[in-house]
Each structure stands twice: as C-alpha cells, then as structure tokens.
C-alpha positions as CSV (number, residue, x, y, z in Angstrom):
1,M,30.7,-68.1,103.3
2,A,30.9,-71.8,103.7
3,A,28.8,-73.5,106.3
4,S,31.7,-75.2,108.1
5,S,33.3,-71.8,109.0
6,K,30.1,-70.6,110.7
7,A,28.4,-73.6,112.1
8,T,28.4,-74.7,115.7
9,T,29.9,-78.2,115.8
10,I,27.4,-80.9,116.8
11,P,29.3,-84.1,117.4
12,L,27.5,-87.3,116.6
13,K,28.3,-88.7,120.1
14,S,26.3,-85.8,121.6
15,L,23.1,-86.9,120.0
16,P,20.5,-89.2,121.5
17,R,21.0,-92.7,120.0
18,L,17.7,-94.2,118.9
19,S,19.0,-97.6,117.9
20,P,22.4,-99.1,116.9
21,T,22.2,-97.3,113.5
22,A,20.0,-94.2,114.2
23,Y,20.6,-90.9,115.9
24,L,18.4,-87.8,116.3
25,H,19.2,-84.0,116.6
26,H,16.0,-82.4,117.8
27,P,16.4,-78.7,118.8
28,P,13.9,-77.2,121.2
29,S,12.9,-74.7,118.5
30,H,11.6,-77.4,116.2
31,T,7.9,-77.0,115.4
32,S,5.4,-79.0,113.3
33,T,6.2,-76.7,110.3
34,S,10.0,-76.9,110.6
35,P,11.8,-79.2,108.2
36,T,12.8,-82.8,109.0
37,F,15.9,-84.2,107.4
38,I,16.9,-87.8,107.2
39,L,20.6,-88.2,106.4
40,A,21.6,-91.7,105.4
41,M,25.4,-91.9,105.5
42,W,27.9,-93.8,103.3
43,M,29.2,-97.1,104.5
44,N,31.3,-96.9,107.7
45,A,31.4,-93.1,107.6
46,L,33.7,-91.7,110.3
47,P,32.0,-89.7,113.1
48,R,33.9,-86.5,112.2
49,H,32.5,-86.7,108.7
50,I,29.0,-87.2,109.9
51,T,29.4,-84.3,112.3
52,F,30.2,-82.0,109.4
53,Y,26.9,-82.7,107.8
54,I,24.9,-82.5,111.0
55,S,26.5,-79.2,111.9
56,S,26.0,-77.8,108.4
57,Y,22.3,-78.7,108.3
58,A,21.8,-77.3,111.8
59,H,23.5,-74.1,110.7
60,Y,21.3,-73.5,107.6
61,F,18.1,-74.9,109.2
62,P,18.4,-74.2,112.9
63,T,14.9,-75.4,113.8
64,A,15.2,-78.6,111.8
65,R,14.9,-82.1,113.2
66,I,17.7,-84.2,111.8
67,F,17.7,-88.0,111.8
68,V,21.1,-89.7,111.0
69,L,21.2,-93.3,109.7
70,L,24.5,-95.1,109.8
71,G,25.5,-97.5,107.0
72,R,27.5,-100.5,108.3
73,A,29.1,-103.0,106.0
74,S,28.4,-105.8,108.5
75,D,24.6,-105.0,108.3
76,I,24.5,-104.9,104.5
77,M,26.5,-108.1,104.1
78,C,25.2,-110.2,107.0
79,L,22.0,-108.8,108.5
80,P,18.7,-109.7,106.9
81,E,16.4,-106.8,106.1
82,V,13.9,-107.8,108.9
83,F,16.6,-107.1,111.5
84,Q,17.8,-103.9,109.7
85,K,14.1,-102.7,109.9
86,R,14.2,-103.1,113.6
87,N,16.9,-100.6,113.9
88,L,14.7,-98.2,111.9
89,E,11.6,-98.6,114.1
90,P,12.2,-95.5,116.3
91,V,12.5,-93.4,113.1
92,I,9.4,-95.0,111.6
93,T,7.5,-94.3,114.8
94,A,8.7,-90.6,114.9
95,L,7.6,-90.1,111.3
96,R,4.2,-91.7,111.6
97,D,2.2,-88.6,112.5
98,S,4.6,-86.0,111.5
99,T,3.4,-82.9,109.6
100,S,6.9,-81.5,109.1
101,P,8.1,-81.2,105.5
102,M,10.5,-84.1,105.0
103,F,13.7,-84.3,103.0
104,L,15.9,-87.2,102.3
105,H,19.7,-87.1,101.8
106,A,21.4,-90.3,100.7
107,F,25.2,-90.6,100.6
108,S,26.7,-93.3,98.4
109,N,25.1,-96.7,97.8
110,S,24.9,-97.5,101.5
111,G,22.7,-94.3,102.0
112,A,20.6,-95.2,99.0
113,Q,20.0,-98.7,100.5
114,Q,19.0,-97.3,103.9
115,I,16.6,-94.8,102.3
116,G,15.0,-97.4,100.2
117,L,14.5,-99.7,103.2
118,L,13.1,-96.9,105.3
119,L,10.6,-95.9,102.6
120,R,9.4,-99.5,102.2
121,A,9.2,-100.0,106.0
122,C,7.3,-96.7,106.4
123,M,4.8,-97.6,103.7
124,E,4.1,-100.9,105.5
125,D,3.7,-99.0,108.7
126,R,1.3,-96.5,107.1
127,G,-0.9,-99.2,105.5
128,G,0.4,-98.6,102.0
129,E,0.5,-94.8,102.1
130,T,3.5,-93.1,100.7
131,L,5.7,-91.1,103.0
132,P,5.2,-87.4,102.0
133,I,8.7,-86.6,101.0
134,K,9.3,-83.1,99.6
135,G,12.8,-83.5,98.2
136,L,15.6,-86.1,97.7
137,I,19.3,-85.5,97.5
138,L,21.5,-88.3,96.0
139,D,25.2,-87.7,96.8
140,S,27.5,-90.0,94.8
141,T,24.8,-92.6,94.2
142,P,23.3,-94.9,92.9
143,S,25.4,-97.5,91.1
144,R,24.1,-100.1,88.7
145,G,23.7,-103.5,90.4
146,T,26.6,-105.1,88.5
147,F,29.1,-107.5,89.9
148,S,32.0,-105.1,89.5
149,S,30.1,-102.2,91.2
150,A,29.1,-104.3,94.1
151,Y,32.6,-105.6,94.6
152,S,34.2,-102.1,94.3
153,T,31.7,-100.7,96.9
154,L,32.5,-103.4,99.5
155,A,36.2,-103.7,98.8
156,A,36.7,-100.0,99.4
157,Q,35.9,-100.6,103.1
158,I,38.9,-102.9,103.6
159,P,41.9,-101.5,105.3
160,K,44.9,-100.9,103.0
161,Q,47.5,-103.1,104.9
162,W,48.3,-106.0,102.6
163,Y,47.9,-108.6,105.3
164,I,44.3,-107.4,105.7
165,S,43.6,-106.3,102.2
166,L,44.4,-109.6,100.5
167,P,42.2,-111.9,102.6
168,G,39.6,-109.2,102.9
169,R,39.2,-108.8,99.1
170,G,39.0,-112.6,98.8
171,M,36.1,-112.7,101.3
172,V,34.3,-109.8,99.5
173,F,34.8,-111.6,96.1
174,S,33.3,-114.8,97.6
175,Y,30.4,-112.9,99.1
176,V,29.6,-111.0,95.9
177,T,29.8,-114.2,93.9
178,A,27.4,-115.9,96.2
179,V,24.9,-113.0,96.0
180,W,25.3,-112.9,92.2
181,L,24.5,-116.7,92.0
182,I,21.4,-116.3,94.3
183,E,20.2,-113.4,92.1
184,N,20.5,-115.3,88.9
185,V,19.2,-118.6,90.2
186,F,16.3,-117.4,92.4
187,G,15.7,-113.9,90.8
188,K,16.3,-112.0,94.1
189,L,17.5,-108.5,93.6
190,N,20.9,-107.6,95.0
191,V,21.3,-104.7,97.4
192,L,22.3,-102.2,94.6
193,L,19.5,-103.2,92.3
194,Q,17.0,-103.1,95.1
195,S,18.0,-99.6,96.2
196,S,18.1,-98.3,92.6
197,E,14.6,-99.6,92.0
198,D,13.3,-98.2,95.3
199,L,14.5,-94.7,94.3
200,L,12.5,-95.0,91.1
201,N,9.4,-96.5,92.6
202,T,6.4,-94.0,92.4
203,D,4.7,-96.0,95.1
204,L,7.5,-95.0,97.5
205,L,8.4,-91.5,96.2
206,E,5.6,-89.5,94.6
207,E,5.8,-88.8,90.9
208,G,6.9,-85.2,90.2
209,M,8.9,-84.9,93.5
210,R,12.1,-82.9,93.2
211,R,15.5,-84.7,93.4
212,R,19.0,-83.6,92.9
213,Y,21.9,-85.8,91.9
214,M,25.3,-84.6,93.1
215,Y,28.3,-86.3,91.7
216,S,31.7,-86.0,89.9
217,K,33.6,-87.7,87.1
218,E,36.6,-88.1,89.4
219,D,34.6,-90.5,91.7
220,K,36.5,-93.8,91.8
221,L,33.8,-95.8,93.6
222,V,30.6,-94.9,91.8
223,R,30.7,-94.4,88.0
224,W,29.2,-91.1,86.9
225,E,27.7,-92.9,83.9
226,D,25.6,-95.0,86.3
227,I,24.3,-91.9,88.1
228,E,23.4,-90.1,84.9
229,C,21.6,-93.3,83.7
230,H,19.6,-93.4,86.9
231,A,18.8,-89.6,86.6
232,E,17.5,-90.1,83.1
233,M,15.3,-93.0,84.2
234,A,13.9,-90.8,87.0
235,R,13.0,-88.1,84.4
236,R,11.1,-90.7,82.4
237,K,9.3,-91.6,85.6
238,G,8.0,-88.1,85.9
239,Y,10.4,-86.8,88.7
240,E,11.8,-83.3,88.6
241,V,15.5,-84.0,88.2
242,G,18.5,-81.8,88.6
243,S,22.0,-83.2,87.8
244,E,24.8,-81.3,89.5
245,V,28.3,-82.3,88.4
246,F,31.2,-81.2,90.7
247,E,34.7,-80.9,89.3
248,G,37.7,-82.3,91.1
249,S,35.9,-83.8,94.1
250,E,36.0,-87.4,95.0
251,H,33.4,-89.8,96.4
252,C,31.1,-88.0,98.9
253,Q,33.5,-85.0,99.0
254,H,31.5,-82.5,97.0
255,A,30.3,-80.5,100.0
256,K,33.8,-79.6,101.0
257,G,36.5,-77.4,99.5
258,E,35.7,-75.3,96.4
259,G,32.3,-76.9,95.9
260,E,31.0,-76.3,99.5
261,E,29.1,-73.1,98.9
262,R,27.5,-74.4,95.7
263,Y,26.6,-77.7,97.4
264,W,24.7,-76.1,100.2
265,G,23.1,-73.6,97.9
266,I,21.5,-76.5,96.0
267,V,20.3,-78.1,99.2
268,R,18.8,-74.8,100.4
269,E,17.0,-74.2,97.2
270,L,15.5,-77.7,97.2
271,V,14.3,-77.2,100.7
272,E,12.8,-73.8,100.0
273,L,10.9,-75.2,97.0
274,G,9.6,-78.2,98.9
275,T,8.5,-76.1,101.9
276,R,6.8,-73.6,99.6
277,D,4.9,-76.4,97.9
278,L,3.6,-77.6,101.3
279,T,2.6,-74.0,102.3
280,D,0.7,-73.5,99.0
281,A,-1.1,-76.9,99.4
282,K,-2.3,-75.9,102.9
283,I,-3.5,-72.5,101.6
284,R,-5.4,-74.2,98.8
285,A,-7.0,-76.7,101.2
286,K,-8.4,-73.8,103.2
287,L,-10.0,-72.1,100.2
C-alpha cells in the first residue's frame, strides 16, 4: 500500500525551524544507529508537497531524523554562497559528530544545489574529511549547465498571469545572460554546473557510494537526456548507479500516483543496503 494512505501527516510548520531554510524532524525514538535523511527540496516547493515527503519518510523510517532544506529562488539568484552557508550552519553542527547512517535526497536542480553546497560546507567544517554518506537519491536532477536549462528552471517559478509572466521572464533572461557572461569571461561555474560537478566529486561523495536517479521522459523542466548523461559520468567515476525511469509522471511527481509504491521501494532498498554496509563495517572493525 502506498505510504500516503498510511502515514501520519507531519506538517512542515510543526517542525522546529533551524534557520530560514532548514527544518528538523527528530523523533524521541531516534538513536545513534537510526538513519538520518537530508531532504533538499525543489525551488519554492509548497508546504503541502514537503509535508508529503516528510510524512512518507517518517512512515517508512519511524526512528529517523529528517532534515529539510528549502530551495528559494531569491537565494539562488541573489544570495552569495557565504550567506547561504550560514543558513546551513545548524545542520552542519548537528552532523559534525553524528554516527547515524546518512542519506541524501535531492529534488530538482535546487535540491542538487543545496546538497552540493552542504557537502562542501561540511568538508570545510570537518577539516577536509568527506561526510560519510551511505546513499544518494536524485529526483528529476541534474540538468546540464546550459543557458536554456538555467532559463527554463528559473522561468518555471514565475506566476502564469501575463502581467507578471512577461516582465518576470525578461528579468530572468537578463539574470541568466549576466551569469553566462560572468562564466565565460571569468571562468566561474554557474549554479547548475557547480552542483553537477559537486555530485560527481569523489572528494565530497566517496567513490563506490550508491546513488539512484529517478526521472521521466515527460519532465518538461529537466531533460531526461541530461540526467542519463550525468548518470553515465557517475558510473565512470566508480559510483554504483541505478537509473529508474518513471512513465507518465512530470517533474518531481514520480512518488505519487501509480509510481508511488515503486518509488518508496527504491528508497527503502537503498537505505537497507547502506545501513547493512555500515553494520558490516562495524563488525569487521571489532574482529
């Protein structure tokens, strides 16, 4: 049976707010061996959508600690990384001495950007040591860092009313053009290229770590060809890659409807494998 028909609803607003962009669900039953999930949401995700994923994770993993990272268009477009990192500081502190098996779940390009930034910030905090992630889920991401993909991602956040859409699209076009010029003149990676490289960086995510790409060919925001290209690059980097194609679902909608049971089955399997690896490592260390 699908998670949403069983799970107790956990509204986002009911969770402690760690920073303007970070929340935490921490059940009393959580222990040092319970899993920790970091859910990095798509840009401007609505609270009811975020609630669905929090509730589903809490249903399948009732002792899990769940961090939620919000993706805000204003942050990505206007806020320098140094200020974005400040919003992540409570999460970084909480993960510093954690022995819990950790799993990352990135939704869309905004989620990928947040995960990449978190990984880099944690590595700095840990003196160059990689955060011990046991599994990565990439839902409808990443895009290639092209002009058209950057424009499409940001333009999708603009309200549909013509009197907002027309000037809004003009502003987004101007912004992406400026970023593209800076990239080509000064060699600075744009947000999409940076997050794509972060997710392939073996200094940030250990080689051999399991990852699952979940996507569909009906997605109008992120091209499936881009995701499959990234998955192939990850295989060449030595990661254990699973490519999961969902039929008929749109952007970040694969966990609902007909694909819901399959979606959570993939998540549960990844967590079981990652948790088993950690248990086996502890047993070997005692021998």
